[in-house]
N, C-alpha and C positions, 0 to 999 in steps of 0.2 A: 431675448437672452436664452430662452428654452431652446430654441434652435442652435444657437451656438454651442451648446453643450455636446452636440453630437460631432463637433469638429475634433480633428486628431489633436490628442493632448489636452484639450479644454476640460475634459471631463473630469481629468485627474487634478487640474488647478482650481476648479470650481469650489467655493465654500458652501458645502451642504447645509450648513446650519441656518442659512437664510431662507431655506425652503421649508414648507409645510410637512409635517411628519409622514404623511402617505408618499408624497413625491420624493422626500429625502430617502426614505426606504426603497423606492424603486429605482433610485439612482445609485444607491449602495449596490442593489441587485444587479443593475446594469453593469457597474464598474468590475464586479467580481466575475461575471459572466465574460466580458471582454478581456479581462485579465486571464481567465481560465482558457479560453480559446487561443488567444495570443501566445500563451507561455506553451501550450500544448503543441502547437505548431513549431514554435522557436526551438523547442527541446526535442523535437522530433520523437514525440513518445508512440507514434504509430510504428516507428522500428522496434523499440522497446515491447510494443504489443506482438509484433511479429516474432521477435526473440523468444518471448514468453510462450507463444503458441508452439514454437518448435520444442522448448523445454517441456510444456505440459504433454506434448504427444511422445517425448522420449521417456517422461516418467510416468506416463500414466498406468502402464501395465505394473510396473514395481509398487507404485503408491496404492493401487486398487488391491495387489497382492497382500500388502501388508495389512490394509482394512479388513480385507476378507480372513486373513489368518486371526487377526484379533477377534473379528466376530464369531469365527468358528469356535475359538477358545470359550468365549462366553455363551455360545449356543444360539446365536441370532445371525445366522448367516443369511437365512431367507429373507429376512426383513431389509438388510443391507442390498440383496440383489433387486428385491421389490423397489427399493428406492432408488437404485442405478437405472431400471428400466423406466420408471416414472419420470425420473428429471432429466435423463439424456436418452431419449427414445430412438433406437437404432431400428434397423430392419431386423427381423428375427434372425436371419443369418449372421448378421454383423454382432448382435448380442451374444450368439452361441460361440462366435469365434472369440470374442474378447474373454467370455467365461472361460472357454478353453486355454487360452493364454494364461489366465489366471491360475488355473487348476495345474496347469503345467509347471508354473513358475514355483507353486506351493508343493508340489510333488517333488521337484528338484531340490527345494530347500530342506523337505523333511528327509530326503535321501543323503545329505550331507555335501552336495556339490558345491553349495554356496559358502561353505567353511573355507576362510582365507580370503582369497582375492574376489570370489563372488560376493561375498558379504561386504566388503569395501567398495565394490562397484554399485551394489545396492544403495550404500549410505551416500556414496558420491552423488547418485542420481537425485536422491532428495535434496542433499545440500546444494546441488548446483541449480536445482529449480528454486529453491527458496532463495538462494544469493542472486539470482536473476530478478526476482519479484522485488527483493530488499534494494537492489541497486537502482531499479526503475523508481521506487519510492525515493531512494535518497537523492536522485536526480531532480525529482520535483521539488524536494526541500531543501537544495542546495547543500547537502550533506557529503561531505568529502571522504569521510571514514566510515566503512562498515562495521558490523559486529565482527568481533573475532570468532575464529572456528569453534570454540568451546561453546560460546554463547548461542551459535546458531545450531550446534547439533543438540544442545540441552533445549532450547526453546521450541525449535521446529519439530524435532522428533517426538516430543511430548504432544505437540498438536496433533500430529497423525495418530498417535497412540490414543488420544481422547476422542478423535473424530467419530469412531463407530460407536462409541458410547452415547456421544450427543445426538447422533442420528436415531437410535434406539429410544432414548428418553423423549425427544420430539415426537417420534411416532407413537410411542405409548400415550403421551399427552393428547394427541389427534384422536387415538383410539377411545380414550376416555372421555373426551368431550363429545365425541359421537354417541358413545354408550349413554351419556346422560340424555341426549335427546331422544334415544330409543326407549329409555326408562320413563319419560315423561311425554308420551306421544299427545296426551290431549291438550297440551300447553302449546298452542300455534305460535305464540310470540317466543317462547323459550326455543322451540325449534327453528325459528326462523333467525334468531340471534345466534344458535350454534352453527346452522349451515354458514351464516355469514363469516363467523370466526373461522370455521375450517376453511373458507374460500381465501380469506385473509392472511391466514397463518404462512403461507409459502412467501408473501410478500414481507411481513414481518420478520420471518427467520432470516431471509435473505438480507433485508435492509440491516439486520443487527448482524450479520456477518460481516458487511461491508464497513459499518460503522467501527467494529473492533479492528478490522483490517487497517483502516486508515488510522486508528489511534495507535496500534501496536507496532506495525510494520516499519515505519522510517525510524531511523536510527537517532532521533531528536524528540524533543517534546512536543506533542501535538494536543491542543485543548480539545476537550470532548465537544463543546459547542460548535467548533469548527467542523466536526465529522457528521453532525446528526443530520443535516439537510442533504449534504452530498452523499451520505450513506443510503438515506430513503431514496433520492433520486436514482442513485445507480442501482438499487434494489429493484424498485419498479420497472426501470429500463431493462435489467437482465431478465425479469420475469417476462416483460413484454417481447423480447427476442426469443425467450424459451418457447412462447406461444407460438410466435411466427416460425420458428426452426420445427416444432412438432407438426404443425398444420401445413408447412410448406411441402413436407415429403408426401403428402396426399395428392398434390398435383403436379408432380414431377415423373410422373410413371413412364413417361418417354425417355428422360434422362436415365432413369433405373433400366429401361429396357436395353440400353446401349451397354451400360457398364455393370449391370448387374447388382450383386450386393456391394460392388466397390463403389457404388454411387453414394453410400454413405460416408465415405472417407473425405472428399472434398467438401461435403456439406459439413460435416464434423468440423473440419480445419476452420472453414469460414465461420462457423458458430464461435468456435474458441477465438479466434482473430477479433471477432466483434466484441465478444465477452470480455476480453482483455483491454480493449479500447474503453469499453465503457467503466471498466474498474480504474484505468489509469486517469480517464477524464474527471472521474469522481475524485480521485485523489488530487488532482491537479485544482478542482474547485474547492476541496478542503484547505489547500494550500492559499488558495485566493481568500477565502473567509478570514483566515488567520492573518494573512499578510497584505492585506489591502493598502493600509497605510504605508508600507514598505515599498510596494510597487509605485505608488504615486512619488516616492523619493527616487526610485531607480528610472523612472520616466523622465524625470527632471534632470537627472545627472547619470546617463548610462556610462560613463567612464569616469575615473577616479584619478586625478594626477598624483605623481610619486609624493609630492609634499603633502597633499591632504591623505594620502595613504597612510604615510608614516605618523602623521597627527593621529589618526584613528588608532592605529597601532599601539601608540604611546598611552592613549587614553584606556585602551583595553587592557594594557598591562598594568597600568595603576590600579584598576578595579580588581584584577587578578590579585595583584600584590597586597591589596588592603584586605581582600577576603583571605588570603592566606596567612596573613599576620594574625587573623582571628581563629586560626585554626580550621578554615573552610576551604573546600574547592566548590566551583560552581559549573552550573552547565550552560552551553552556548546560549539557550533561550534565557536563563537568568542574566547572563553577561550583557545581551541585546538589551534586556529590560533596564540594567543598570546604567548603560551608556547611552540609551535611548537612540540605538542604531537599528538598521535593519538587520534581521537574523541572516539572511543571505550574505550580507558584507560580512558579519561577524564571523559566519562559518568559513568563508574564503580565507580572511585574515588568519583565522585560528589554524587552518590547514597549513598557511605558509610558516606560521609560528613554531609548527611541529614538524615541518618538513625535512630540517636537517637533523638526521639520525644521530649524528656524532655530537652536536652542540645544540639543540634545541633551546628556544626560549621558553616554550610551553610544554607540558606534559600531560598526557591523557591518564585518568584514573578511573577505574570501574569500581562502583559502590553500589550497594543496595541489592535487594532480592533479583531484581531483574538485571543487574549489572549495568547501571546507566552510566554513561561517559560524563565523566567532570573533568576540569581543567584547573590547572594550577602552575605557578611558575616553575620552571625546571632550572632555575639558577638562585643563588642567594640575592637577596633583595639588593645589596650594594652592588651587584654586580648587573642589575637592570636599569640602566640610564637611558635618556634619549638617545646619547651618542652610540650606546651599545646596541640599541634597537636598530638604528640607522645603518651601523657597520653589518649587522646580521643580514639585513635585506640586500646591502651591497655584496655580501658574501654569497647570498643566493642568486645574485645577477638580476634582482629585481629593478631594473631600470625602466621598464614599460608601463604606461597606465594600466590600471587594473579594470578588468571587464566585471561588472557588477552581475550580470544575468548570464 
């Protein structure tokens, strides 16, 4: 039976409860790994990584200019510059060129040239980059609707404003930890522990950043437990790529001899591409952790017939109507739990139920401090009957089987 598990589709149909605990854990891990790789390829996330690479290059100077402007306001510009040189080690000429771009950007801002159209272009660059990131994550999580422009502006610009402060705080903590070791030189064990902590701190901070990104970026509910292992894996892989990127520049002297200081540009682009690939694969693995059972359903039934589709929609509208009668609106994740349906299927049908802007069956509601998306019926209860739901889909021209993935 063990060899049969690796045949196509069998791994999703096997009852894992019949296996010992260790083997069951190994098969769960195998399922999620296979699921992550398969969906990464099917959803063409490498193309999203390429798009994010382009957006990152386009927005690099404006974003760094904002970070340095905030840093100068607080008087810790030197710390930010040191962190930039430590984490993205260009050739000296390339670093000087980037800093000259940043200083020119800030000088123009100070001169008032960016008032009006220039300021709008600056914010457009930031919103464009973050929108592309969110769209990639929403593709992974089968989310059809993105955050509105107000939420993007408030959430993402605040992140850029807080980023330099976070960098300075973490740098201060590292200096404080090293200072403890210098203050207690006679304690070898303490010094060894401090050195180990300093060496591990980049991995911890990077992993924490990925965990927060996987939790906060998708426009849906993501469980913390689904993000921890992918975040740690992505953080370690990113640091490994960082090490390779830094040390690879030592043995490409021939490449630099041809292109000079411009040799850093294709290497930097390759580093960005691989970094976004690591990030998106980690996000896909986070989805696999949370949606393993749903994927088993999708493997068994890749297409949904029109009859089954309408039955699912009726079931979902019943749950939404019951919640609304209690004065509640619910999220897509809560609706998936209440109906025992895959979140991908729920998101797909919710998108269809809100697609008719003139006469939708479901409306979106923003609530809470983070303006989470909730759903509720858009019509009175007496107007939501099975016949009305079927007529709604007929009006949309929904005659084809639904693709779940």
